C-alpha positions in Angstrom: -0.1 0.1 -0.2 1.1 3.4 -0.7 0.5 6.3 1.7 -0.1 9.7 0.4 2.0 12.4 2.4 -0.8 13.3 4.7 -1.5 9.8 5.5 2.2 9.1 6.0 2.1 12.1 8.6 -0.6 10.6 10.4 1.0 7.2 10.3 4.3 8.6 11.9 2.2 10.4 14.3 0.3 7.2 15.5 3.6 5.1 15.7 5.2 7.8 17.7 2.3 8.1 20.1 2.0 4.2 20.1 5.5 4.0 21.2 5.7 6.9 23.8 2.1 7.1 25.0 2.9 5.0 28.0 5.8 7.0 28.9 6.3 10.8 29.7 3.5 11.9 27.3 1.2 9.8 29.2 2.5 11.0 32.4 1.7 14.4 31.2 -1.8 13.3 29.8 -3.0 11.8 33.0 -1.9 14.1 35.9 0.4 17.0 35.1 -1.1 20.3 35.9 0.0 22.6 33.0 -0.5 26.2 32.2 -4.1 26.3 33.0 -3.5 25.4 36.5 -0.1 27.2 37.3 -1.7 28.8 40.4 -4.4 27.7 42.7 -6.7 30.8 41.8 -7.0 29.6 38.3 -8.5 26.3 38.9 -11.8 25.6 36.8 -14.0 24.7 39.7 -13.0 27.6 42.0 -16.2 29.0 41.8 -17.2 26.4 44.7 -15.0 27.7 47.2 -16.7 29.2 50.4 -13.7 31.0 52.0 -14.0 29.0 55.0 -11.4 26.3 54.5 -9.9 24.4 57.5 -8.0 21.7 55.3 -5.9 22.3 52.4 -5.0 18.8 51.6 -6.1 15.2 51.9 -4.4 11.8 52.8 -6.6 8.8 52.2 -5.7 5.2 53.9 -8.4 3.1 51.7 -9.0 -0.6 53.2 -10.3 -2.6 50.5 -12.7 -5.3 51.3 -14.8 -3.8 54.2 -13.2 -4.0 57.8 -15.2 -5.6 60.3 -16.7 -2.7 62.5 -17.6 -5.0 65.4 -14.3 -6.4 65.4 -12.3 -3.5 65.4 -14.1 0.0 66.3 -17.9 -0.8 67.6 -17.9 -3.3 70.6 -21.2 -5.2 70.9 -21.5 -7.2 74.3 -24.8 -8.7 72.8 -22.9 -10.4 70.1 -20.9 -12.4 73.0 -24.3 -13.2 74.7 -25.8 -14.5 71.6 -22.7 -16.2 70.0 -23.7 -19.4 68.1 -27.2 -18.8 68.5 -29.7 -17.9 65.6 -29.7 -14.1 64.9 -32.7 -12.6 67.1 -33.2 -9.4 65.1 -35.4 -10.6 62.4 -34.6 -10.5 58.6 -31.1 -9.7 57.7 -29.8 -8.7 54.3 -27.0 -11.3 53.2 -24.9 -11.6 50.0 -24.1 -15.3 50.4 -27.4 -16.6 51.6 -26.4 -20.4 51.5 -23.7 -19.8 54.1 -25.7 -17.7 56.6 -24.8 -18.7 60.1 -25.7 -17.9 63.7 -24.5 -14.9 65.5 -20.6 -14.6 65.6 -19.3 -12.9 68.6 -15.9 -11.2 68.4 -13.1 -13.0 69.9 -11.3 -9.5 70.6 -11.3 -7.5 73.7 -12.0 -3.8 73.9 -10.5 -1.3 76.0 -11.2 2.6 76.5 -8.2 4.9 75.5 -7.3 8.6 75.9 -9.2 11.3 77.6 -12.3 10.8 75.4 -12.4 7.2 76.5 -12.7 5.9 72.9 -13.3 2.1 72.8 -11.0 0.3 70.4 -10.1 -3.3 69.8 -6.8 -4.7 71.4 -5.3 -5.5 68.1 -5.3 -1.5 67.6 -2.8 -0.3 70.1 -1.2 2.2 68.0 -4.6 3.6 67.0 -5.5 4.0 70.7 -2.6 6.2 71.1 -4.2 8.6 68.8 -7.7 8.1 70.2 -8.0 11.7 71.2 -6.8 13.0 67.9 -9.3 11.1 65.6 -13.0 11.4 64.8 -14.5 7.9 64.8 -17.7 7.8 62.9 -19.6 4.4 64.0 -22.9 5.0 61.9 -21.9 5.0 58.3 -24.1 3.5 55.6 -23.9 2.9 52.0 -26.4 1.7 49.2 -24.5 -1.2 47.9 -23.6 -4.7 49.2 -21.4 -5.3 46.1 -17.8 -4.5 46.1 -17.3 -3.0 42.8 -20.5 -0.7 43.2 -19.8 0.1 46.7 -16.2 1.2 45.8 -17.7 3.4 43.1 -20.1 4.9 45.9 -17.4 5.8 48.4 -14.8 7.0 45.7 -17.1 9.0 43.4 -20.6 9.0 44.9 -22.0 7.0 42.2 -23.1 3.4 41.4 -22.0 3.9 37.6 -18.4 3.3 36.4 -16.5 6.2 34.9 -17.4 8.9 37.3 -14.7 11.3 38.7 -13.3 10.2 42.1 -13.6 12.8 44.8 -10.0 13.3 44.7 -10.4 14.6 41.1 -13.2 17.0 42.3 -10.9 18.3 44.8 -8.2 19.0 42.2 -10.6 20.6 39.8 -11.6 22.9 42.6 -8.4 23.7 44.2 -5.8 23.0 41.7 -2.2 22.5 42.7 0.4 24.0 44.9 3.6 22.4 43.5 4.1 22.5 39.7 6.8 19.9 39.8 4.7 17.1 41.2 1.4 15.7 40.3 -1.4 17.1 42.7 -3.1 13.8 42.9 -0.8 10.9 43.9 -1.9 7.1 44.5 0.6 5.0 46.3 -0.1 1.8 45.2 0.6 -1.7 46.9 3.8 -3.7 45.3 1.4 -6.7 45.5 -0.8 -5.5 42.7 -3.9 -3.4 42.0 -6.9 -3.0 44.2 -10.2 -4.4 43.2 -11.7 -2.2 40.5 -8.2 -1.1 39.7 -7.8 2.4 38.2 -11.4 3.3 38.5 -10.4 3.9 41.9 -9.0 7.1 41.2 -10.4 8.1 37.6 -11.3 11.5 36.7 -14.1 10.3 34.8 -15.9 12.9 32.6 -13.5 15.6 34.1 -10.6 16.3 31.9 -7.8 13.5 32.2 -5.2 15.8 34.0 -7.4 15.4 37.1 -7.0 11.7 37.6 -4.5 10.2 39.9 -0.9 9.4 39.2 0.3 6.0 40.5 3.6 6.2 42.3 5.6 3.2 43.5 7.6 3.0 46.5 10.5 1.7 44.8 13.9 2.6 43.0 11.7 3.6 39.8 8.5 5.4 41.4 6.9 6.3 38.3 6.7 4.4 35.3 8.5 5.7 32.3 9.3 8.8 33.8 13.2 8.2 33.2 14.6 8.6 29.7 15.4 5.0 28.5 18.9 4.1 28.7 20.9 4.8 25.5 18.9 7.8 24.5 20.9 11.2 25.1 19.5 14.5 26.2 19.9 15.7 22.5 18.1 12.6 21.1 15.2 13.0 23.8 14.8 16.6 23.0 14.7 16.3 19.3 11.9 13.2 20.0 9.6 15.7 21.7 10.1 18.3 19.4 9.1 16.0 16.5 6.2 15.0 18.7 5.1 18.8 19.2 5.6 19.5 15.5 3.4 16.5 14.5 0.6 17.4 17.0 0.8 20.8 15.8 0.2 20.1 12.2 -2.7 17.7 13.4 -4.3 20.6 15.4 -3.7 22.8 12.2 -5.9 20.4 10.3 -8.3 19.8 12.8 -8.6 23.0 15.0 -12.0 21.9 16.6 -10.2 18.9 18.4 -8.3 20.3 21.5 -8.1 17.0 23.3 -4.5 16.2 22.2 -3.6 19.7 23.3 -5.3 19.4 26.5 -3.5 16.1 27.2 0.0 16.8 26.3 0.2 20.3 27.3 3.6 20.5 28.9 6.5 18.1 28.5 8.6 20.4 30.5 6.6 19.6 33.8 7.6 16.1 33.1 11.3 16.9 32.9 10.9 18.8 36.2 9.4 15.8 37.7 12.5 13.9 36.9 14.2 15.8 39.6 11.4 16.4 42.1 9.9 12.9 42.4 13.2 11.0 43.3 13.7 14.0 45.9 10.3 13.5 47.4 10.5 9.9 47.6 14.1 9.6 49.2 13.8 8.5 52.7 17.7 8.5 53.4 17.2 11.8 55.1 14.6 10.5 57.6 15.8 10.1 61.2 16.1 6.6 62.8 13.3 7.8 65.2 11.1 8.6 62.3 11.6 5.4 60.5 11.0 3.4 63.6 7.8 5.4 64.3 6.6 4.4 61.2 7.7 0.5 61.6 10.2 0.6 58.6 12.3 -1.6 61.0 9.9 -4.3 61.2 9.1 -6.7 58.4 5.4 -6.6 59.3 5.1 -3.1 58.9 7.8 -1.9 56.7 5.9 -1.9 53.4 2.9 -0.2 54.5 4.8 2.3 56.7 7.1 3.1 53.9 3.9 4.4 51.8 2.5 6.1 55.0 5.9 8.2 55.2 5.8 8.6 51.7 2.4 10.5 52.0 3.6 12.7 54.7 6.7 13.8 52.4 4.3 14.3 49.5 1.9 16.8 51.0 4.7 18.6 52.7 6.0 19.3 49.0 2.5 20.6 48.0 0.5 17.6 46.8 -3.0 18.1 47.3 -4.3 14.7 47.5 -2.7 11.2 48.2 -4.4 7.7 48.6 -2.9 4.6 49.8 -4.5 1.4 48.2 -3.8 -2.4 49.2 -3.8 -5.3 46.8 -6.9 -6.9 46.1 -9.3 -6.8 49.0 -7.5 -8.0 51.9 -10.4 -6.7 54.6 -13.1 -9.2 52.6 -13.1 -11.6 55.5 -15.5 -14.3 54.2 -13.6 -16.9 56.1 -10.7 -16.9 59.0 -12.2 -13.4 60.0 -10.4 -13.2 63.2 -7.2 -14.5 61.9 -7.3 -12.2 58.7 -7.9 -9.1 61.1 -5.1 -9.8 63.4 -2.5 -10.0 60.4 -4.2 -6.7 58.8 -4.0 -4.9 62.0 -0.4 -5.8 62.7 0.6 -4.6 59.0 -1.5 -1.2 59.0 -2.0 -0.1 62.6 1.3 1.3 63.4 2.0 3.2 60.1 -1.7 4.7 60.3 -1.0 6.0 63.7 2.4 7.1 63.1 1.1 9.4 60.1 -1.2 11.2 62.4 1.1 11.7 65.0 4.0 12.8 62.4 1.6 15.2 61.0 0.8 16.7 64.2 4.3 16.8 65.7 5.3 18.8 62.4 2.3 21.2 62.4 0.7 19.8 59.3 -2.4 17.9 60.9 -4.7 21.0 61.4 -4.7 21.6 57.5 -4.4 18.0 56.4 -7.4 15.6 56.5 -6.4 11.9 57.2 -9.2 9.4 56.3 -9.1 5.7 57.1 -12.1 3.8 55.6 -13.3 0.9 53.6 -16.3 0.6 51.3 -18.8 -1.1 53.8 -18.8 -3.2 56.8 -19.4 -6.8 57.9 -22.5 -8.7 59.4 -23.0 -9.8 63.0 -23.6 -13.4 61.9 -21.0 -16.0 60.8 -20.4 -17.1 57.0 -19.6 -20.5 57.2 -18.0 -21.1 60.6 -15.5 -18.0 60.9 -16.3 -15.7 58.2 -18.3 -12.5 57.9 -20.3 -11.2 55.0 -20.9 -7.8 53.5 -22.9 -5.2 55.3 -24.1 -1.8 53.8 -26.1 -0.9 56.6 -23.2 -0.2 59.1 -19.5 0.3 59.1 -17.1 2.5 60.9 -14.3 4.8 59.6 -12.0 7.7 61.5 -11.1 10.7 60.3 -8.1 13.3 61.8 -7.0 16.6 61.2 -8.3 19.1 58.6 -11.1 20.8 60.9 -12.8 17.3 62.2 -13.7 16.9 65.8 -10.8 15.0 67.8 -11.5 12.3 70.6 -15.1 12.4 69.4 -17.4 9.1 68.5 -20.1 10.0 66.3 -23.3 7.8 66.1 -24.3 4.3 67.0 -25.4 1.1 65.6 -28.1 -1.4 67.0 -27.1 -3.9 69.5 -25.5 -6.2 67.0 -23.8 -3.7 65.0 -26.1 -4.8 62.0 -27.4 -1.4 61.1 -26.9 2.4 61.9 -29.5 3.7 63.8 -28.2 7.1 65.6 -27.0 10.0 63.7 -26.4 8.1 60.5 -24.0 9.2 57.9 -24.1 8.0 54.4 -21.4 8.2 51.8 -23.0 11.3 50.4 -23.0 13.2 53.6 -19.4 12.2 54.1 -18.5 13.4 50.7 -20.4 16.8 51.6 -18.4 17.1 54.8 -14.9 16.3 53.4 -15.7 18.9 50.7 -16.9 21.6 53.2 -13.8 21.1 55.5 -11.6 22.0 52.3 -13.6 25.1 51.7 -15.9 23.8 48.9 -19.6 24.0 48.7 -20.7 20.4 47.3 -23.7 21.9 45.6 -21.8 24.6 43.7 -18.9 22.2 42.6 -20.0 21.2 39.4 -19.1 20.4 35.7 -21.2 19.9 32.6 -22.1 16.4 31.8 -24.9 14.6 29.8 -26.5 17.9 29.5 -26.7 18.9 33.0 -24.5 20.3 35.9 -23.3 17.1 37.6 -21.4 17.1 41.0 -20.0 14.6 43.4 -23.0 14.5 45.7 -25.9 15.2 43.2 -27.7 16.6 46.5 -30.8 17.3 44.6 -31.2 13.4 44.4 -29.2 11.9 47.4 -30.2 14.8 49.8 -26.4 15.1 50.8 -25.8 17.2 53.7 -23.0 18.3 55.6 -22.6 16.9 59.1 -21.8 19.6 61.5 -21.3 17.4 64.5 -18.0 15.8 62.8 -16.5 19.4 62.6 -14.5 20.9 65.4 
């Protein structure tokens, strides 16, 4: 086949993009904030600002699978009394009905901690040390008992896939505070992606530059950021100049198509990242005491602790939103519930608490929100002999800093921990309150989509509201 000159240009461009789309260009496409976001005041969603922000940034410690609230945060003596007996509370919604069992008491003891007297599980000794710094919500609820849709709800406020994550909404409204680093960073698990993968940090219908940028806690933290071996600076510069020229010609022929221009906006930012990212992720300057505080000297906590410490270093350098995910869905304890929880607490408890204490010591906690949560909770009855099934009617989470109340327990569940019954907070209320703490009005933070102004909470449908009791 003989290509025309125009077709040859198109094929050359496609070949170049095919080769380099996964590298520096894709990095720029996915997250790098360009000239349109060079200052916080130029963020497109700035009209949603209220001027009363307590928080400037967020660190989300996400626990995939649904941590068991009655085993960790919400002690229920009635479970112990009824252990092994049929559930006396009437109908109960189960996911795996053929494996429905009797009431399953928690094998763990609880004790009160801090001046607040917050009751926590024996396997959370480090979280117990920050009891007076956290806001524990025991009355959460969501709308789905299915992992994927519950994940979409907690991350994007919607059942449907492809909607913007709330981190993307925050970035859309507040912009970046450091041009040399992505404003939304995802610190992934070396063991692999979480359930629902990259959808957890997708920008959905918002421009692609608002989605999360995955970092790894390894020698090569960002995929394809470094120039390939054997390509010198001049050759690399020539490659980028060629791509810029091909894109300019393409845009000249199709001026109505600005997608390519919007996505590949500033290779110079990526060049600056080549210096900024290694510095941000270099832990050699951290003191021995700090490393021990995060558990980096313990094989059980070293990996998770490293990512928590990296999160602190990133927000210190102006990163707006950091999320830490776990591989798969480890908190999904359909079997061996107690054994699994012991291992998970041993892995995450110390680093999570260390992050809060470290932020507080450095004066960063007041304007940083730390959120520890999963997508739903577990049932008070057994699945099989020693597991717990999904529960959308009740789960627990905690927040620290960023204007949230400290040493405070909000809401309550029934005697068996099955359903939230007092001061219930659904995921939409949570989103509205988080945005409020960041100085954003959840009803005014919108973007055109499908012929209407879409938002994170869609309050006219969900009736989402700020929960003032959670705020200091």
